[in-house]
C-alpha positions in Angstrom: 99.0 99.7 98.8 98.9 103.4 98.7 98.1 105.1 95.4 98.3 108.8 96.3 99.5 111.7 94.3 102.0 112.8 96.9 104.6 110.8 98.7 103.3 109.1 101.8 106.7 109.4 103.4 105.9 112.8 105.0 102.9 111.4 106.9 104.5 108.3 108.3 106.6 108.7 111.5 110.2 107.7 111.4 110.7 104.7 113.7 114.5 105.2 113.6 115.2 101.8 112.1 116.0 103.1 108.7 114.2 103.0 105.4 115.2 102.0 101.9 113.3 103.7 99.1 113.4 101.7 95.8 112.1 102.8 92.4 110.0 100.2 90.8 108.7 100.2 87.2 108.4 96.5 86.4 111.6 96.5 84.2 114.2 93.8 84.9 116.6 96.5 86.2 114.0 97.8 88.7 113.3 94.2 89.8 117.0 93.7 90.4 117.0 97.0 92.4 114.0 95.7 94.4 115.9 92.5 95.3 118.9 94.5 96.4 116.8 96.7 98.5 115.1 93.7 100.2 118.5 92.1 100.8 119.8 95.3 102.4 116.7 95.6 104.5 117.2 92.1 105.8 120.8 93.0 106.7 119.9 96.3 108.5 116.3 95.6 109.7 115.1 98.6 107.6 111.7 99.1 106.0 111.4 99.0 102.2 109.3 101.6 100.5 108.7 100.5 96.9 107.6 103.5 94.8 106.2 103.4 91.3 106.0 106.9 89.8 103.3 107.7 87.2 102.0 110.6 85.1 98.7 110.8 83.3 98.5 109.5 79.8 99.7 112.4 77.6 101.8 113.8 80.4 101.2 116.5 83.0 101.2 119.3 80.4 98.6 117.5 78.3 96.4 117.0 81.3 96.7 120.6 82.4 95.5 121.7 78.9 92.6 119.3 78.9 91.7 118.0 82.4 89.9 114.7 82.5 89.3 113.2 86.0 88.5 109.7 84.5 91.9 109.8 82.8 93.6 110.4 86.1 91.7 107.5 87.7 92.6 105.2 84.9 96.2 106.2 84.9 96.5 105.8 88.7 94.7 102.4 88.5 97.1 101.2 85.8 100.1 102.3 87.9 98.8 100.5 90.9 98.2 97.3 88.8 101.8 97.7 87.3 103.2 98.0 90.9 101.3 94.9 92.0 102.4 92.9 89.0 106.1 94.0 89.6 105.9 92.9 93.2 104.3 89.6 92.2 107.1 89.0 89.6 109.8 89.9 92.1 108.6 87.7 94.9 106.7 85.0 93.1 103.5 86.1 94.9 105.0 85.3 98.2 106.2 87.3 101.2 109.2 89.5 100.8 110.4 88.7 104.3 110.8 92.4 105.3 108.7 95.3 106.3 107.5 96.5 102.9 105.2 99.4 102.0 104.2 100.1 98.4 103.1 103.3 96.8 102.2 104.5 93.3 103.0 108.3 93.3 102.0 110.8 90.6 104.9 112.7 89.4 108.1 112.8 87.4 110.2 109.8 88.3 113.5 111.4 89.4 111.9 114.3 91.3 109.4 112.1 93.0 111.9 109.5 94.1 114.1 112.2 95.6 111.1 113.6 97.4 110.2 110.2 98.8 113.8 109.6 100.1 113.9 112.7 102.2 114.7 111.4 105.7 118.1 111.3 107.3 119.3 107.7 107.1 117.3 106.9 103.9 118.9 104.9 101.1 117.6 105.3 97.6 118.0 102.2 95.4 117.6 102.3 91.6 118.2 100.1 88.6 120.9 101.4 86.4 122.7 100.5 83.2 124.1 101.9 80.0 121.6 103.3 77.5 121.9 104.2 73.9 122.7 107.7 72.8 119.2 108.3 71.4 117.6 107.0 74.7 119.7 109.4 76.7 118.7 112.4 74.5 115.0 111.5 74.5 114.7 110.6 78.2 117.3 111.8 80.7 118.6 109.2 83.1 116.5 108.9 86.3 119.5 107.5 88.1 121.8 110.4 87.2 119.1 112.9 88.3 118.7 111.1 91.7 122.5 111.0 92.2 122.7 114.7 91.6 119.7 115.8 93.7 119.2 113.2 96.5 120.1 114.2 100.0 120.7 110.6 100.9 123.0 107.9 99.6 121.9 106.4 96.2 122.7 102.8 95.2 122.6 102.3 91.5 122.2 98.5 90.8 123.6 97.4 87.4 121.6 95.6 84.9 121.1 91.9 85.8 123.1 89.4 83.6 119.8 88.1 82.0 118.9 91.6 80.8 122.4 92.1 79.3 122.1 88.7 77.5 118.6 89.5 76.2 119.8 92.9 74.9 122.8 91.3 73.2 120.4 88.8 71.5 118.2 91.6 70.4 121.1 93.5 68.8 122.4 90.4 67.0 119.1 89.1 65.8 117.1 92.3 65.5 114.2 90.9 67.6 112.8 92.1 70.9 112.6 89.6 73.7 111.4 92.1 76.4 107.7 93.0 76.4 106.9 96.5 75.2 106.8 99.1 78.0 109.7 97.6 80.0 
């Protein structure tokens, strides 16, 4: 599993069989996107590049003001662990059944995913779904950014039914069923 600060995509030769880049965060939506990407890869014999984007704790601007190399190492290690956990949850610790490369890449999520999906013939797969008004104001939609800026097709996978049901229960009972950070 690569854990670089730049997309590995530029350094890996294109074998002509196609590639599916999928954004992975560990959320239910991203796991649904990962399953869709793997299903499409099986159908087309494409490679899957699972990408988890990360930034240092406190953000890039905070890190520039006060650089701390151990903080970068800890943030990168946490991202790699989150990516491994997401893949384990998605495939039950088993084999995905397709050519799968994984990468934790430092950078803003939308911009980084668009940079990773830079080859002709790439497909970018993302989890999508409706978000509340406050969430849209505080954190712009990664999916919308990728649709506007990607040079390849973008597949936005809707929220899985389980996630919609959990959110409905949360709204009706005022309790959170999804672990923090997802």
